[in-house]
Backbone as JSON Lines, residues from 0, in Angstrom:
{"i":0,"aa":"X","n":[147.19,93.89,124.24],"ca":[148.33,93.62,123.36],"c":[149.14,94.9,123.21]}
{"i":1,"aa":"X","n":[150.38,94.92,123.61],"ca":[151.18,96.15,123.58],"c":[151.53,96.58,122.17]}
{"i":2,"aa":"X","n":[151.76,97.86,122.0],"ca":[152.12,98.39,120.69],"c":[153.63,98.32,120.53]}
{"i":3,"aa":"X","n":[154.1,97.15,120.22],"ca":[155.52,96.94,120.05],"c":[155.9,95.52,120.42]}
{"i":4,"aa":"X","n":[157.2,95.26,120.45],"ca":[157.7,93.93,120.78],"c":[159.17,93.96,121.1]}
{"i":5,"aa":"X","n":[159.7,92.78,121.39],"ca":[161.11,92.65,121.78],"c":[161.89,92.05,120.63]}
{"i":6,"aa":"X","n":[163.02,92.67,120.31],"ca":[163.88,92.15,119.25],"c":[164.69,90.96,119.74]}
{"i":7,"aa":"X","n":[165.38,90.28,118.84],"ca":[166.19,89.12,119.21],"c":[167.34,89.51,120.13]}
{"i":8,"aa":"X","n":[167.8,90.75,120.05],"ca":[168.88,91.21,120.92],"c":[168.39,91.65,122.28]}
{"i":9,"aa":"X","n":[167.08,91.62,122.52],"ca":[166.54,91.93,123.85],"c":[166.13,93.37,124.04]}
{"i":10,"aa":"X","n":[165.98,94.14,122.96],"ca":[165.61,95.54,123.09],"c":[164.17,95.75,122.62]}
{"i":11,"aa":"X","n":[163.53,96.75,123.22],"ca":[162.14,97.05,122.88],"c":[162.07,97.82,121.56]}
{"i":12,"aa":"X","n":[161.18,97.4,120.69],"ca":[160.98,98.08,119.41],"c":[159.53,98.49,119.32]}
{"i":13,"aa":"X","n":[159.31,99.8,119.21],"ca":[157.97,100.34,119.13],"c":[157.41,100.2,117.73]}
{"i":14,"aa":"X","n":[156.14,99.87,117.65],"ca":[155.49,99.71,116.35],"c":[155.34,101.05,115.66]}
{"i":15,"aa":"X","n":[155.21,101.03,114.36],"ca":[155.08,102.25,113.58],"c":[153.65,102.79,113.69]}
{"i":16,"aa":"X","n":[153.52,104.06,113.41],"ca":[152.21,104.69,113.43],"c":[152.03,105.6,114.63]}
{"i":17,"aa":"X","n":[151.16,106.59,114.49],"ca":[150.92,107.56,115.55],"c":[149.84,107.12,116.53]}
{"i":18,"aa":"X","n":[149.05,106.12,116.15],"ca":[147.96,105.69,117.02],"c":[148.49,104.94,118.23]}
{"i":19,"aa":"X","n":[147.63,104.81,119.23],"ca":[148.02,104.15,120.47],"c":[147.58,102.7,120.52]}
{"i":20,"aa":"X","n":[147.5,102.06,119.36],"ca":[147.15,100.65,119.32],"c":[148.03,99.97,118.29]}
{"i":21,"aa":"X","n":[148.14,98.64,118.42],"ca":[149.03,97.88,117.54],"c":[148.37,97.6,116.19]}
{"i":22,"aa":"X","n":[147.11,97.15,116.22],"ca":[146.39,96.84,114.99],"c":[145.05,97.57,114.96]}
{"i":23,"aa":"X","n":[144.64,97.97,113.78],"ca":[143.29,98.5,113.6],"c":[142.32,97.33,113.7]}
{"i":24,"aa":"X","n":[141.2,97.55,114.38],"ca":[140.24,96.46,114.59],"c":[139.65,95.98,113.26]}
{"i":25,"aa":"X","n":[139.53,96.87,112.28],"ca":[139.01,96.47,110.97],"c":[140.01,95.59,110.23]}
{"i":26,"aa":"X","n":[141.29,95.97,110.29],"ca":[142.32,95.15,109.65],"c":[142.47,93.81,110.37]}
{"i":27,"aa":"X","n":[142.32,93.85,111.7],"ca":[142.42,92.62,112.49],"c":[141.29,91.66,112.15]}
{"i":28,"aa":"X","n":[140.09,92.2,111.9],"ca":[138.95,91.36,111.55],"c":[139.18,90.64,110.22]}
{"i":29,"aa":"X","n":[139.71,91.35,109.23],"ca":[139.97,90.73,107.93],"c":[141.07,89.67,108.03]}
{"i":30,"aa":"X","n":[142.09,89.98,108.83],"ca":[143.19,89.04,109.0],"c":[142.71,87.77,109.7]}
{"i":31,"aa":"X","n":[141.89,87.94,110.72],"ca":[141.35,86.8,111.45],"c":[140.47,85.94,110.53]}
{"i":32,"aa":"X","n":[139.67,86.58,109.71],"ca":[138.81,85.86,108.78],"c":[139.65,85.03,107.81]}
{"i":33,"aa":"X","n":[140.71,85.63,107.28],"ca":[141.56,84.91,106.34],"c":[142.26,83.71,106.98]}
{"i":34,"aa":"X","n":[142.78,83.89,108.19],"ca":[143.46,82.79,108.88],"c":[142.49,81.68,109.25]}
{"i":35,"aa":"X","n":[141.3,82.06,109.68],"ca":[140.3,81.07,110.08],"c":[139.9,80.21,108.88]}
{"i":36,"aa":"X","n":[139.62,80.86,107.75],"ca":[139.21,80.12,106.56],"c":[140.36,79.26,106.04]}
{"i":37,"aa":"X","n":[141.58,79.76,106.13],"ca":[142.73,78.99,105.68],"c":[142.9,77.7,106.5]}
{"i":38,"aa":"X","n":[142.74,77.8,107.82],"ca":[142.82,76.61,108.69],"c":[141.66,75.66,108.39]}
{"i":39,"aa":"X","n":[140.49,76.25,108.09],"ca":[139.32,75.44,107.81],"c":[139.5,74.63,106.53]}
{"i":40,"aa":"X","n":[140.14,75.23,105.54],"ca":[140.4,74.51,104.28],"c":[141.29,73.29,104.51]}
{"i":41,"aa":"X","n":[142.27,73.43,105.38],"ca":[143.21,72.33,105.63],"c":[142.55,71.21,106.44]}
{"i":42,"aa":"X","n":[141.72,71.6,107.41],"ca":[141.08,70.6,108.27],"c":[139.93,69.89,107.57]}
{"i":43,"aa":"X","n":[139.17,70.61,106.75],"ca":[137.99,70.04,106.08],"c":[138.08,70.33,104.58]}
{"i":44,"aa":"X","n":[138.9,69.58,103.86],"ca":[139.09,69.88,102.43],"c":[137.85,69.62,101.57]}
{"i":45,"aa":"X","n":[136.85,68.89,102.1],"ca":[135.69,68.56,101.29],"c":[134.62,69.63,101.24]}
{"i":46,"aa":"X","n":[134.82,70.76,101.93],"ca":[133.8,71.82,101.94],"c":[133.75,72.5,100.57]}
{"i":47,"aa":"X","n":[132.57,72.7,100.01],"ca":[132.47,73.33,98.67],"c":[132.9,74.79,98.71]}
{"i":48,"aa":"X","n":[133.35,75.28,97.56],"ca":[133.84,76.65,97.43],"c":[132.75,77.67,97.71]}
{"i":49,"aa":"X","n":[131.5,77.31,97.45],"ca":[130.39,78.25,97.65],"c":[130.29,78.7,99.11]}
{"i":50,"aa":"X","n":[130.61,77.8,100.03],"ca":[130.56,78.16,101.45],"c":[131.66,79.18,101.78]}
{"i":51,"aa":"X","n":[132.85,78.99,101.24],"ca":[133.94,79.95,101.48],"c":[133.61,81.32,100.89]}
{"i":52,"aa":"X","n":[132.99,81.32,99.71],"ca":[132.58,82.59,99.1],"c":[131.58,83.31,100.01]}
{"i":53,"aa":"X","n":[130.71,82.55,100.63],"ca":[129.71,83.14,101.52],"c":[130.38,83.69,102.78]}
{"i":54,"aa":"X","n":[131.39,82.97,103.28],"ca":[132.11,83.43,104.47],"c":[132.83,84.74,104.2]}
{"i":55,"aa":"X","n":[133.44,84.86,103.03],"ca":[134.18,86.08,102.7],"c":[133.25,87.24,102.33]}
{"i":56,"aa":"X","n":[132.02,86.94,102.02],"ca":[131.08,88.02,101.7],"c":[130.56,88.71,102.97]}
{"i":57,"aa":"X","n":[130.75,88.08,104.11],"ca":[130.29,88.64,105.37],"c":[131.4,89.46,106.03]}
{"i":58,"aa":"X","n":[131.01,90.48,106.76],"ca":[131.96,91.26,107.55],"c":[132.14,90.59,108.91]}
{"i":59,"aa":"X","n":[133.35,90.18,109.17],"ca":[133.64,89.53,110.44],"c":[133.97,90.6,111.48]}
{"i":60,"aa":"X","n":[133.59,90.33,112.71],"ca":[133.82,91.29,113.79],"c":[134.7,90.64,114.85]}
{"i":61,"aa":"X","n":[135.84,91.24,115.1],"ca":[136.74,90.8,116.16],"c":[136.66,91.82,117.29]}
{"i":62,"aa":"X","n":[136.3,91.36,118.47],"ca":[136.15,92.27,119.6],"c":[137.53,92.63,120.16]}
{"i":63,"aa":"X","n":[137.9,93.89,120.11],"ca":[139.16,94.38,120.66],"c":[138.84,95.51,121.63]}
{"i":64,"aa":"X","n":[139.0,95.23,122.9],"ca":[138.65,96.22,123.92],"c":[139.7,97.32,123.99]}
{"i":65,"aa":"X","n":[139.26,98.54,124.23],"ca":[140.19,99.67,124.35],"c":[141.1,99.49,125.55]}
{"i":66,"aa":"X","n":[142.36,99.93,125.47],"ca":[143.29,99.76,126.6],"c":[142.9,100.63,127.78]}
{"i":67,"aa":"X","n":[143.4,100.24,128.95],"ca":[143.13,101.01,130.16],"c":[143.94,102.31,130.14]}
{"i":68,"aa":"X","n":[143.34,103.34,130.72],"ca":[143.98,104.65,130.71],"c":[145.13,104.78,131.68]}
{"i":69,"aa":"X","n":[144.99,104.18,132.88],"ca":[146.0,104.34,133.92],"c":[146.3,102.99,134.57]}
{"i":70,"aa":"X","n":[147.47,102.87,135.23],"ca":[147.78,101.62,135.94],"c":[146.76,101.27,137.01]}
{"i":71,"aa":"X","n":[146.15,102.31,137.63],"ca":[145.15,102.05,138.67],"c":[143.94,101.3,138.1]}
{"i":72,"aa":"X","n":[143.6,101.6,136.84],"ca":[142.48,100.93,136.2],"c":[142.8,99.46,135.95]}
{"i":73,"aa":"X","n":[144.05,99.18,135.6],"ca":[144.47,97.79,135.37],"c":[144.38,96.99,136.66]}
{"i":74,"aa":"X","n":[144.88,97.57,137.76],"ca":[144.86,96.88,139.05],"c":[143.42,96.63,139.5]}
{"i":75,"aa":"X","n":[142.56,97.62,139.31],"ca":[141.17,97.48,139.72],"c":[140.47,96.39,138.9]}
{"i":76,"aa":"X","n":[140.78,96.33,137.61],"ca":[140.16,95.34,136.73],"c":[140.63,93.93,137.09]}
{"i":77,"aa":"X","n":[141.94,93.76,137.23],"ca":[142.48,92.44,137.55],"c":[142.07,91.99,138.94]}
{"i":78,"aa":"X","n":[141.94,92.96,139.87],"ca":[141.57,92.6,141.23],"c":[140.2,91.96,141.33]}
{"i":79,"aa":"X","n":[139.29,92.33,140.41],"ca":[137.96,91.74,140.43],"c":[138.0,90.26,140.08]}
{"i":80,"aa":"X","n":[139.04,89.84,139.35],"ca":[139.12,88.45,138.95],"c":[140.05,87.64,139.85]}
{"i":81,"aa":"X","n":[141.1,88.25,140.33],"ca":[142.08,87.51,141.14],"c":[141.67,87.39,142.59]}
{"i":82,"aa":"X","n":[140.92,88.35,143.12],"ca":[140.58,88.34,144.54],"c":[139.08,88.35,144.81]}
{"i":83,"aa":"X","n":[138.3,88.24,143.75],"ca":[136.85,88.22,143.94],"c":[136.39,86.85,144.41]}
{"i":84,"aa":"X","n":[135.49,86.82,145.39],"ca":[134.96,85.56,145.88],"c":[133.73,85.17,145.07]}
{"i":85,"aa":"X","n":[133.22,83.97,145.32],"ca":[132.1,83.47,144.53],"c":[130.84,84.3,144.72]}
{"i":86,"aa":"X","n":[130.61,84.8,145.92],"ca":[129.41,85.59,146.2],"c":[129.78,86.66,147.22]}
{"i":87,"aa":"X","n":[129.34,87.89,147.0],"ca":[129.64,88.98,147.93],"c":[128.66,88.96,149.1]}
{"i":88,"aa":"X","n":[129.06,89.61,150.19],"ca":[128.26,89.57,151.42],"c":[126.87,90.19,151.26]}
{"i":89,"aa":"X","n":[126.77,91.25,150.46],"ca":[125.49,91.93,150.36],"c":[124.42,91.09,149.65]}
{"i":90,"aa":"X","n":[124.85,90.04,148.92],"ca":[123.89,89.17,148.26],"c":[123.3,88.12,149.2]}
{"i":91,"aa":"X","n":[123.94,87.89,150.33],"ca":[123.41,86.95,151.32],"c":[122.37,87.68,152.16]}
{"i":92,"aa":"X","n":[121.12,87.33,151.99],"ca":[120.02,88.06,152.62],"c":[119.66,87.52,153.99]}
{"i":93,"aa":"X","n":[119.8,86.21,154.17],"ca":[119.39,85.63,155.45],"c":[120.1,84.3,155.68]}
{"i":94,"aa":"X","n":[120.51,84.07,156.92],"ca":[121.11,82.8,157.33],"c":[120.28,82.25,158.49]}
{"i":95,"aa":"X","n":[119.56,81.19,158.24],"ca":[118.68,80.59,159.24],"c":[119.44,79.46,159.92]}
{"i":96,"aa":"X","n":[119.92,79.73,161.13],"ca":[120.69,78.72,161.86],"c":[119.82,77.58,162.38]}
{"i":97,"aa":"X","n":[118.52,77.84,162.55],"ca":[117.62,76.8,163.06],"c":[117.34,75.74,161.99]}
{"i":98,"aa":"X","n":[116.93,76.22,160.81],"ca":[116.63,75.31,159.71],"c":[117.84,75.02,158.83]}
{"i":99,"aa":"X","n":[118.93,75.7,159.13],"ca":[120.19,75.51,158.39],"c":[119.99,75.78,156.9]}
{"i":100,"aa":"X","n":[119.54,76.99,156.6],"ca":[119.34,77.42,155.22],"c":[119.99,78.78,155.0]}
{"i":101,"aa":"X","n":[120.3,79.07,153.74],"ca":[120.88,80.35,153.34],"c":[120.05,80.91,152.2]}
{"i":102,"aa":"X","n":[119.6,82.15,152.34],"ca":[118.84,82.83,151.29],"c":[119.7,83.93,150.69]}
{"i":103,"aa":"X","n":[119.8,83.96,149.37],"ca":[120.66,84.94,148.7],"c":[119.98,85.42,147.43]}
{"i":104,"aa":"X","n":[120.41,86.57,146.95],"ca":[119.86,87.15,145.72],"c":[120.67,86.7,144.51]}
{"i":105,"aa":"X","n":[120.03,86.65,143.37],"ca":[120.69,86.24,142.14],"c":[119.95,86.79,140.93]}
{"i":106,"aa":"X","n":[120.57,86.64,139.76],"ca":[119.96,87.04,138.49],"c":[119.62,85.79,137.69]}
{"i":107,"aa":"X","n":[118.39,85.68,137.26],"ca":[117.95,84.55,136.46],"c":[118.17,84.87,134.99]}
{"i":108,"aa":"X","n":[119.32,84.42,134.44],"ca":[119.66,84.75,133.07],"c":[118.8,83.99,132.06]}
{"i":109,"aa":"X","n":[118.1,82.97,132.49],"ca":[117.17,82.29,131.61],"c":[115.91,83.12,131.4]}
{"i":110,"aa":"X","n":[115.71,84.1,132.27],"ca":[114.55,84.98,132.16],"c":[115.02,86.44,132.06]}
{"i":111,"aa":"X","n":[115.95,86.67,131.13],"ca":[116.46,88.02,130.81],"c":[117.05,88.73,132.01]}
{"i":112,"aa":"X","n":[117.76,87.99,132.85],"ca":[118.47,88.59,133.98],"c":[117.59,89.12,135.08]}
{"i":113,"aa":"X","n":[116.41,88.55,135.25],"ca":[115.5,89.01,136.3],"c":[116.07,88.74,137.68]}
{"i":114,"aa":"X","n":[116.0,89.73,138.55],"ca":[116.5,89.59,139.91],"c":[115.51,88.79,140.76]}
{"i":115,"aa":"X","n":[116.01,87.79,141.45],"ca":[115.17,86.95,142.28],"c":[115.98,86.46,143.48]}
{"i":116,"aa":"X","n":[115.4,85.62,144.3],"ca":[116.09,85.07,145.47],"c":[115.99,83.55,145.44]}
{"i":117,"aa":"X","n":[116.89,82.93,146.17],"ca":[116.89,81.48,146.25],"c":[117.34,81.06,147.65]}
{"i":118,"aa":"X","n":[116.73,79.99,148.15],"ca":[117.07,79.47,149.47],"c":[117.6,78.05,149.32]}
{"i":119,"aa":"X","n":[118.78,77.82,149.87],"ca":[119.41,76.51,149.81],"c":[119.77,76.06,151.21]}
{"i":120,"aa":"X","n":[119.91,74.78,151.36],"ca":[120.45,74.27,152.63],"c":[121.92,74.67,152.73]}
{"i":121,"aa":"X","n":[122.39,74.76,153.95],"ca":[123.78,75.17,154.13],"c":[124.74,74.22,153.43]}
{"i":122,"aa":"X","n":[124.41,72.95,153.39],"ca":[125.27,71.96,152.74],"c":[125.35,72.21,151.23]}
{"i":123,"aa":"X","n":[124.19,72.41,150.6],"ca":[124.19,72.68,149.15],"c":[124.82,74.03,148.82]}
{"i":124,"aa":"X","n":[124.64,75.01,149.72],"ca":[125.25,76.32,149.5],"c":[126.77,76.22,149.49]}
{"i":125,"aa":"X","n":[127.31,75.46,150.44],"ca":[128.77,75.27,150.5],"c":[129.26,74.49,149.29]}
{"i":126,"aa":"X","n":[128.49,73.51,148.83],"ca":[128.88,72.75,147.64],"c":[128.98,73.66,146.42]}
{"i":127,"aa":"X","n":[127.99,74.54,146.26],"ca":[128.03,75.47,145.13],"c":[129.19,76.45,145.26]}
{"i":128,"aa":"X","n":[129.46,76.87,146.47],"ca":[130.57,77.79,146.7],"c":[131.9,77.11,146.32]}
{"i":129,"aa":"X","n":[132.04,75.84,146.65],"ca":[133.28,75.12,146.36],"c":[133.5,74.93,144.87]}
{"i":130,"aa":"X","n":[132.44,74.99,144.08],"ca":[132.6,74.86,142.63],"c":[133.39,76.02,142.03]}
{"i":131,"aa":"X","n":[133.46,77.13,142.76],"ca":[134.19,78.31,142.28],"c":[135.64,78.33,142.75]}
{"i":132,"aa":"X","n":[136.05,77.35,143.52],"ca":[137.43,77.27,143.99],"c":[138.25,76.5,142.97]}
{"i":133,"aa":"X","n":[139.33,77.1,142.48],"ca":[140.15,76.46,141.46],"c":[140.88,75.25,142.03]}
{"i":134,"aa":"X","n":[141.01,74.17,141.27],"ca":[141.79,73.01,141.73],"c":[143.26,73.38,141.89]}
{"i":135,"aa":"X","n":[143.98,72.58,142.62],"ca":[145.39,72.83,142.86],"c":[146.16,72.79,141.55]}
{"i":136,"aa":"X","n":[147.01,73.77,141.35],"ca":[147.81,73.84,140.13],"c":[147.25,74.78,139.08]}
{"i":137,"aa":"X","n":[145.99,75.19,139.21],"ca":[145.38,76.12,138.27],"c":[145.62,77.56,138.73]}
{"i":138,"aa":"X","n":[145.76,78.46,137.79],"ca":[145.94,79.88,138.1],"c":[144.85,80.69,137.41]}
{"i":139,"aa":"X","n":[144.51,81.82,138.01],"ca":[143.46,82.67,137.45],"c":[143.97,83.49,136.26]}
{"i":140,"aa":"X","n":[145.23,83.89,136.32],"ca":[145.79,84.73,135.26],"c":[147.07,84.1,134.73]}
{"i":141,"aa":"X","n":[147.19,84.04,133.42],"ca":[148.4,83.53,132.79],"c":[148.98,84.63,131.9]}
{"i":142,"aa":"X","n":[150.29,84.79,131.96],"ca":[150.98,85.8,131.17],"c":[151.78,85.14,130.06]}
{"i":143,"aa":"X","n":[152.01,85.87,128.99],"ca":[152.76,85.33,127.87],"c":[153.75,86.39,127.38]}
{"i":144,"aa":"X","n":[154.65,85.97,126.5],"ca":[155.61,86.92,125.93],"c":[156.57,87.47,126.97]}
{"i":145,"aa":"X","n":[156.83,88.77,126.92],"ca":[157.79,89.36,127.86],"c":[157.22,89.5,129.27]}
{"i":146,"aa":"X","n":[155.94,89.14,129.48],"ca":[155.36,89.13,130.82],"c":[155.33,87.73,131.42]}
{"i":147,"aa":"X","n":[155.87,86.74,130.7],"ca":[155.86,85.37,131.19],"c":[156.83,85.21,132.35]}
{"i":148,"aa":"X","n":[156.73,84.08,133.03],"ca":[157.55,83.84,134.23],"c":[159.04,83.83,133.92]}
{"i":149,"aa":"X","n":[159.42,83.32,132.76],"ca":[160.84,83.23,132.41],"c":[161.46,84.59,132.14]}
{"i":150,"aa":"X","n":[160.63,85.62,131.91],"ca":[161.14,86.96,131.61],"c":[161.14,87.88,132.83]}
{"i":151,"aa":"X","n":[160.33,87.59,133.81],"ca":[160.05,88.55,134.87],"c":[161.28,88.96,135.67]}
{"i":152,"aa":"X","n":[162.17,88.02,135.96],"ca":[163.26,88.31,136.89],"c":[164.37,89.14,136.27]}
{"i":153,"aa":"X","n":[164.76,88.83,135.03],"ca":[165.93,89.5,134.44],"c":[165.59,90.4,133.26]}
{"i":154,"aa":"X","n":[164.85,89.86,132.29],"ca":[164.66,90.6,131.04],"c":[163.62,91.71,131.16]}
{"i":155,"aa":"X","n":[162.54,91.45,131.91],"ca":[161.48,92.46,132.02],"c":[161.96,93.74,132.7]}
{"i":156,"aa":"X","n":[162.71,93.69,133.83],"ca":[163.22,94.94,134.42],"c":[164.07,95.75,133.46]}
{"i":157,"aa":"X","n":[164.86,95.08,132.61],"ca":[165.68,95.81,131.64],"c":[164.81,96.52,130.6]}
{"i":158,"aa":"X","n":[163.74,95.85,130.18],"ca":[162.83,96.49,129.23],"c":[162.16,97.71,129.85]}
{"i":159,"aa":"X","n":[161.78,97.6,131.12],"ca":[161.15,98.72,131.81],"c":[162.1,99.91,131.91]}
{"i":160,"aa":"X","n":[163.37,99.63,132.15],"ca":[164.35,100.71,132.23],"c":[164.57,101.36,130.86]}
{"i":161,"aa":"X","n":[164.52,100.55,129.81],"ca":[164.65,101.1,128.47],"c":[163.51,102.05,128.14]}
{"i":162,"aa":"X","n":[162.3,101.67,128.54],"ca":[161.14,102.53,128.28],"c":[161.19,103.8,129.12]}
{"i":163,"aa":"X","n":[161.79,103.71,130.31],"ca":[161.94,104.89,131.15],"c":[163.15,105.73,130.76]}
{"i":164,"aa":"X","n":[163.99,105.17,129.85],"ca":[165.19,105.87,129.38],"c":[166.12,106.19,130.55]}
{"i":165,"aa":"X","n":[166.4,105.17,131.39],"ca":[167.31,105.35,132.52],"c":[168.52,104.45,132.36]}
{"i":166,"aa":"X","n":[169.61,104.86,132.99],"ca":[170.84,104.08,132.95],"c":[170.73,102.89,133.89]}
{"i":167,"aa":"X","n":[171.17,101.71,133.44],"ca":[171.02,100.5,134.23],"c":[171.84,100.54,135.51]}
{"i":168,"aa":"X","n":[173.09,101.01,135.43],"ca":[173.96,101.02,136.61],"c":[173.47,102.0,137.65]}
{"i":169,"aa":"X","n":[173.06,103.2,137.22],"ca":[172.55,104.21,138.15],"c":[171.3,103.72,138.86]}
{"i":170,"aa":"X","n":[170.4,103.09,138.1],"ca":[169.17,102.58,138.68],"c":[169.44,101.47,139.67]}
{"i":171,"aa":"X","n":[170.45,100.63,139.38],"ca":[170.78,99.54,140.3],"c":[171.28,100.07,141.64]}
{"i":172,"aa":"X","n":[172.07,101.16,141.61],"ca":[172.56,101.76,142.86],"c":[171.41,102.36,143.65]}
{"i":173,"aa":"X","n":[170.5,103.07,142.97],"ca":[169.35,103.67,143.65],"c":[168.45,102.59,144.25]}
{"i":174,"aa":"X","n":[168.27,101.5,143.5],"ca":[167.42,100.43,144.01],"c":[167.98,99.83,145.27]}
{"i":175,"aa":"X","n":[169.33,99.67,145.33],"ca":[169.95,99.11,146.52],"c":[169.8,100.05,147.71]}
{"i":176,"aa":"X","n":[169.96,101.35,147.47],"ca":[169.82,102.32,148.56],"c":[168.39,102.38,149.07]}
{"i":177,"aa":"X","n":[167.42,102.27,148.16],"ca":[166.03,102.36,148.57],"c":[165.58,101.13,149.35]}
{"i":178,"aa":"X","n":[166.1,99.96,148.98],"ca":[165.66,98.72,149.62],"c":[166.51,98.34,150.82]}
{"i":179,"aa":"X","n":[167.63,99.04,151.06],"ca":[168.52,98.66,152.16],"c":[167.82,98.8,153.51]}
{"i":180,"aa":"X","n":[166.95,99.8,153.66],"ca":[166.24,99.98,154.93],"c":[165.29,98.81,155.2]}
{"i":181,"aa":"X","n":[164.74,98.24,154.14],"ca":[163.83,97.11,154.31],"c":[164.58,95.82,154.6]}
{"i":182,"aa":"X","n":[165.88,95.8,154.29],"ca":[166.69,94.61,154.54],"c":[167.52,94.74,155.82]}
{"i":183,"aa":"X","n":[167.17,95.69,156.66],"ca":[167.87,95.88,157.93],"c":[167.65,94.68,158.84]}
{"i":184,"aa":"X","n":[168.68,94.24,159.52],"ca":[168.59,93.09,160.42],"c":[167.59,93.4,161.54]}
{"i":185,"aa":"X","n":[166.68,92.46,161.78],"ca":[165.63,92.68,162.77],"c":[166.14,92.56,164.2]}
{"i":186,"aa":"X","n":[167.34,92.02,164.4],"ca":[167.87,91.82,165.76],"c":[168.79,92.96,166.18]}
{"i":187,"aa":"X","n":[169.83,93.23,165.39],"ca":[170.78,94.29,165.77],"c":[170.36,95.66,165.25]}
{"i":188,"aa":"X","n":[169.45,95.71,164.27],"ca":[168.95,96.95,163.68],"c":[170.02,97.75,162.94]}
{"i":189,"aa":"X","n":[171.17,97.15,162.71],"ca":[172.26,97.87,162.03],"c":[172.73,97.15,160.77]}
{"i":190,"aa":"X","n":[172.92,95.84,160.89],"ca":[173.43,95.09,159.75],"c":[172.42,94.98,158.62]}
{"i":191,"aa":"X","n":[172.94,94.77,157.41],"ca":[172.11,94.62,156.23],"c":[172.05,93.15,155.84]}
{"i":192,"aa":"X","n":[170.84,92.62,155.69],"ca":[170.67,91.22,155.31],"c":[171.07,91.03,153.86]}
{"i":193,"aa":"X","n":[171.81,89.95,153.58],"ca":[172.31,89.65,152.24],"c":[171.71,88.32,151.78]}
{"i":194,"aa":"X","n":[171.14,88.3,150.6],"ca":[170.58,87.08,150.04],"c":[171.7,86.17,149.55]}
{"i":195,"aa":"X","n":[171.78,84.98,150.11],"ca":[172.82,84.03,149.73],"c":[172.36,83.07,148.65]}
{"i":196,"aa":"X","n":[171.1,82.68,148.72],"ca":[170.62,81.67,147.79],"c":[169.1,81.77,147.64]}
{"i":197,"aa":"X","n":[168.61,81.65,146.44],"ca":[167.17,81.63,146.19],"c":[166.83,80.38,145.39]}
{"i":198,"aa":"X","n":[165.62,79.87,145.57],"ca":[165.18,78.7,144.83],"c":[163.68,78.77,144.64]}
{"i":199,"aa":"X","n":[163.17,77.98,143.68],"ca":[161.76,78.04,143.32],"c":[160.93,77.13,144.21]}
{"i":200,"aa":"X","n":[159.67,76.88,143.8],"ca":[158.74,76.09,144.61],"c":[159.14,74.63,144.72]}
{"i":201,"aa":"X","n":[160.05,74.18,143.88],"ca":[160.48,72.78,143.96],"c":[161.41,72.52,145.14]}
{"i":202,"aa":"X","n":[161.9,73.59,145.75],"ca":[162.76,73.42,146.91],"c":[164.22,73.69,146.59]}
{"i":203,"aa":"X","n":[165.09,73.67,147.61],"ca":[166.51,73.97,147.4],"c":[167.21,72.85,146.64]}
{"i":204,"aa":"X","n":[168.31,73.16,145.97],"ca":[169.07,72.1,145.28],"c":[169.68,71.12,146.29]}
{"i":205,"aa":"X","n":[170.11,69.98,145.79],"ca":[170.59,68.92,146.67],"c":[171.8,69.37,147.51]}
{"i":206,"aa":"X","n":[172.71,70.1,146.9],"ca":[173.92,70.54,147.59],"c":[173.85,72.02,147.97]}
{"i":207,"aa":"X","n":[172.65,72.49,148.37],"ca":[172.5,73.92,148.65],"c":[173.33,74.36,149.85]}
{"i":208,"aa":"X","n":[173.56,73.46,150.82],"ca":[174.37,73.82,152.0],"c":[175.8,74.15,151.6]}
{"i":209,"aa":"X","n":[176.37,73.38,150.66],"ca":[177.74,73.65,150.21],"c":[177.8,74.99,149.47]}
{"i":210,"aa":"X","n":[176.77,75.24,148.65],"ca":[176.74,76.49,147.89],"c":[176.63,77.68,148.84]}
{"i":211,"aa":"X","n":[175.74,77.58,149.84],"ca":[175.56,78.66,150.8],"c":[176.83,78.89,151.61]}
{"i":212,"aa":"X","n":[177.55,77.8,151.98],"ca":[178.8,77.95,152.75],"c":[179.85,78.68,151.94]}
{"i":213,"aa":"X","n":[179.97,78.36,150.65],"ca":[180.94,79.05,149.8],"c":[180.62,80.53,149.67]}
{"i":214,"aa":"X","n":[179.32,80.86,149.57],"ca":[178.95,82.27,149.45],"c":[179.21,83.03,150.76]}
{"i":215,"aa":"X","n":[179.0,82.36,151.87],"ca":[179.3,83.01,153.17],"c":[180.78,83.32,153.27]}
{"i":216,"aa":"X","n":[181.63,82.39,152.89],"ca":[183.07,82.6,152.92],"c":[183.48,83.73,151.97]}
{"i":217,"aa":"X","n":[182.77,83.82,150.83],"ca":[183.08,84.88,149.86],"c":[182.79,86.25,150.45]}
{"i":218,"aa":"X","n":[181.64,86.38,151.14],"ca":[181.28,87.67,151.74],"c":[182.19,88.03,152.9]}
{"i":219,"aa":"X","n":[182.66,87.03,153.65],"ca":[183.57,87.28,154.76],"c":[184.92,87.79,154.26]}
{"i":220,"aa":"X","n":[185.38,87.21,153.15],"ca":[186.66,87.65,152.6],"c":[186.55,89.03,151.93]}
């Protein structure tokens, strides 16, 4: 959770305080306890007051993990979840092509994480592997707030420039110069490719040919 937020006018506002976190974990625990009990009162009005008194007498603990120190740490952490497979190669100990079995190592969490091995038929092994494949339409990571999909293209780059304290127009010129070499025409090696039209996963609009033709004429003129 970042230490700050976006105002209604679209500018970044940093939270007050010298610390590098938004909320103190102790204050967050008390706030969470109060909100939880408040929702509980509305959902279950028949609960006696003695139970609420007991809830407030306990110290609630909200787990708030410390932020990552560098961007490299964030990439390494997210990479373990976005690109990690169900089982790594070093855990596969033996593949018996004759009997069609696979032997692999695992931790038995029912017995305090004891390391052991298991042998399955290739068919059952593949079935278990498929259980870790997300169904179509599901994503491993979801973003919210200014990192959501609706913010990424236009609003998020502006916020990043504000935090870097750079001028928008100057940065736009530098960005074009830096990316122009990557947009070089692959055939003549001289011309610069120009984006005429972009569209999402739903496909191009119904009259996209007319729109593209008008843009071509605009660039020619």
